[in-house]
N, C-alpha and C positions, 0 to 999 in steps of 0.2 A: 903141507896143506896151506900154511900161512903164506907161502910165496905165490900160490896160484892167484888169489884175489889181487895181489899187488901187481903181478904181471898182467892180469886182465885190465886193471886200472890204467897202467902205463900204455897198453895198447889202445885203450879207449881214448885217452888224452891225445895220443899221437894221431888217431884216426879222425877225431872230431875237431881238433884245434890246429893240427898241423905243426904243433910245437913238441919239443921234447919234454918229458916230464920235469926235468930240472928247470927249463925255461918257463914252463907253465906255472910251477909253484913259486918261482921268483916273481913273475908278473902278478900273481895272485896276492903275494905278500905286499908288494908295492901298492897295489890297489887298496888293500885294507888299511895300510899305513896312511895313505893319502886321505881316505875316507874319514878316519878318526881325527886326523889333523884338521881337516876342513870343518867337520862337525864341531870340533872343540872351539875353533875360532868363532864360528857363527853363534855357538851356544853362549860363549862369554860375552860377545857383543850384544846379544839380546838381553842378557841378564843385567847389564849395567844400567840402561835407561829405564828399566821397568819401574824401579821405585819412584823416579821422578814423574814418569807418565801416570803412575798410579795416583800420585798426589794431585796432578793436574786434572785427572779425570774424576776426582771426588765430586759428588753432586753438591751443588750449591744449596744453601738453606732457602726455603720459600721466602719470597718477598714479604716484608713486614710493613704494614700501613703506619705511616708516621703522622697522618692527619695534616692539620694546618700548622705550619711552623714558620718562624721568621727567617730572613736571609742569614742572620747571625747564627741561628741554630742549624741551618743547612750546611754551614761550613764544617761542622763536625763529621760530615759524611763524605769527606774528600778522599778517602782511601788511606789516610795516615794510620788509622786504627783498623787492622785487618779483621777485628771482631765485629766491626760495624759494616752495614751494607754500603755500597758505593752509589751515591745518589747524584742526580743532576736534574736541573729544571729548564724547561722551555716554555715561555709565555705563562709563567706562574704554575705550570703543571710539573710535579716532581716525579721522576722515573728512576727505577732501580736498574742501574747499568752494571751491576756486579758481574754479569756474565761476560762483559767486555772489559774486564779489568786491565787486559794487556794494552788497551787503547786509552782508557780514562783513568786507570790507576796510576800510582806513583811511578815515574819513569816512562809513562806512555806518551804518545805524540799529542794527545788531547787532555793530558792530566790537569792542565790549568782550568779546564771547564768544570771539573768535578767539584761538588759541594757548592755550586753557584747556579744562578739563573743566567745562563750565557746566551740569551736570546739575541742580543745585539751583536755579540761576537760571531755567532753562527751565521747571522744574516749577512754580515760584512766579511765573513771568513777572516776575521782579525784575531790576532793573538796579543793585542795590546791590553794592558790592565784597565784602561779607561772604558773599553768596550765590554768588559766582563760584567754586564748588568742586564737586568730584565727590561730596561727602558728602551722601547723601540720607536720613540718619537723621532720624527724627521727622517725616517728611512724611506728610500725610494721604492718604486714598484718592483724592480728586479730584486732588491734586497728582501722585500716582504715576501716575494714569491719563493726565494731561496729558503727563507725561514719557515714558510709553510711546508716545503718539501722536508726539511729537517723534522718538523713537528709530526708529519705523517709517518716518517721513518721510525721515530721514537715510539709513537703510539702503536705501531704495528709490530714492533720488535720487543719492546720492554713493557714492564708492568707499571702502571701508574700507582704510586703509593701515597700521594698527598699533594698539597698545594702550598704555595708560598703566601704567607700572610702579608697582605698589603697594608701599609701604613697610610692612614688618611690624614692629611695635613689640616688639622682643625683651625689653625690660625688663618690659613688662606681662606677657608670657608667663611669665617667670621668677617674677615676684611672685605670679602666679596659682598656680604650681606649689608654691610654698613652703608656703602654708597646708595644701595637701593632704598634704604630707609631714609637717608638724607634727601634723596630725589623725591620721594613721596612727600616729605616734609616741605621741600621747596615748592612742589606742585600745589600744595595746599595754601601756600602763602598768598597767592592772588585773591583767594576767597576771603582770607582774613583781612586783606588790605582793601577789600571791596567797600566796606562801609566808609572808610576814610575817603575813597574816591567820590562816593555819593555825597559825603558831607561837603567835599570841595565843590561839587556841582551845585549843591544847594546854596553854598556861600556865594557862588557866582550868580545864582538866580536872585538872591536877596537884594543885592545892589541894583539889579536891573528893575526889580519891582519898585524899589525906592525912587529910582529915576522916573518911573512911570507915574508915581504918585505926585512927584514934583511937577 
């Protein structure tokens, strides 16, 4: 009785596949072996990068407002400390660029802009240290237009978290005021000298009246 199903199976294999039972089972074994081999290779390749991609896909902490800070304090957010946000300023406005750490973080193509107000460098597309400043005096119309484009890009992509504290040169202000005071003082001198001029006129008139009396 056990041979009857086997004979029936062999006849069915030959009828439907055109292969002998031995050839059919050999092909089936090869197909299964190839399947497990390929699935094993793809499975191992998928498992290796997962830990790295998982770390890269970790959500960033929400931006923290730093308020008004000095340029010296801004340098602490250049990406050297991974626990601190990555900040960058344009025209005195500070933005959190942590989501673009691959560009502005250590080793990135724009890493030298991080932790600074790089307005002048961005306007001129310069990587020189002398241009890593927020001073935009003397820039041409095309450079100012380029800087405006950068500012629009940052404002639309990143969160503003503070401003750069501007230092007011008190000495220059006082020196500017002094000439004004001295000018007012000099302007008042003719009025003070007025009586002396009148006295001179009177002294000139006195001799003439004396001559008339003579």
